[in-house]
C-alpha positions as CSV (number, residue, x, y, z in Angstrom):
1,M,-0.6,-0.4,-0.2
2,A,1.7,3.8,-0.9
3,S,2.1,6.1,1.6
4,S,1.5,9.8,2.0
5,R,4.1,11.8,4.7
6,T,1.7,13.8,6.7
7,T,2.1,16.3,9.5
8,F,0.1,17.2,12.3
9,T,0.8,18.4,16.4
10,L,0.5,17.5,19.5
11,D,-0.1,18.3,22.4
12,D,3.9,18.3,24.4
13,E,2.2,17.2,27.3
14,L,0.5,14.6,25.5
15,A,2.6,13.6,23.5
16,E,5.5,13.2,26.8
17,Q,3.0,10.2,28.1
18,A,3.4,8.7,25.0
19,R,7.3,8.6,24.3
20,K,7.4,7.6,28.7
21,L,4.2,4.3,27.7
22,G,6.7,3.5,24.4
23,I,3.9,4.1,22.6
24,N,3.7,5.1,18.7
25,V,3.0,7.8,17.6
26,S,2.9,7.3,13.8
27,A,0.5,3.9,14.6
28,A,-1.7,4.9,16.8
29,A,-2.2,8.4,14.6
30,R,-2.6,5.3,11.4
31,Q,-4.8,4.0,13.4
32,G,-7.2,6.8,14.5
33,V,-7.0,7.8,11.1
34,A,-8.3,5.0,9.5
35,D,-10.8,4.6,12.7
36,A,-11.6,7.8,11.9
37,V,-12.5,7.0,7.9
38,R,-14.6,4.0,8.8
39,A,-16.9,5.4,11.5
40,A,-17.8,8.7,8.7
41,L,-18.7,5.5,6.0
42,A,-21.0,4.2,8.2
43,R,-22.5,7.3,9.2
44,S,-22.6,8.7,5.8
45,D,-24.1,4.8,5.1
46,R,-26.7,5.1,8.4
47,E,-27.6,8.3,6.0
48,A,-28.4,7.8,3.0
49,Y,-30.3,4.7,4.6
50,Q,-32.9,7.0,5.7
51,R,-32.7,9.0,2.9
52,Y,-34.2,5.9,0.9
53,P,-34.8,3.3,2.6
54,E,-34.5,-0.5,1.4
55,R,-38.5,-1.2,0.1
56,P,-39.9,-4.2,-1.2
57,D,-39.4,-4.7,-4.9
58,S,-41.0,-7.3,-6.6
59,F,-38.1,-7.7,-9.1
60,W,-36.9,-10.0,-6.5
61,E,-39.4,-12.4,-6.4
62,D,-40.4,-13.0,-9.1
63,A,-36.9,-13.4,-10.0
64,E,-36.7,-16.1,-7.3
65,A,-39.7,-17.5,-8.9
66,W,-38.0,-18.4,-11.7
67,G,-34.8,-20.0,-10.5
68,E,-37.4,-22.6,-8.1
69,E,-38.4,-22.9,-12.6
């Protein structure tokens, strides 16, 4: 997977705590961004579903019946 370099600002106290605890800040940031993207996509999917909820579709009943023949 290709990677992009980015820079962000971290509170000094938080950075010090991470260093003391041996936390890999880059890995934690990658995971945090991945989690945020996943959550945003899920939220977007839910909102789209609420705008356009599923409705019964007779096509599928006909298609299932055709498959039984």
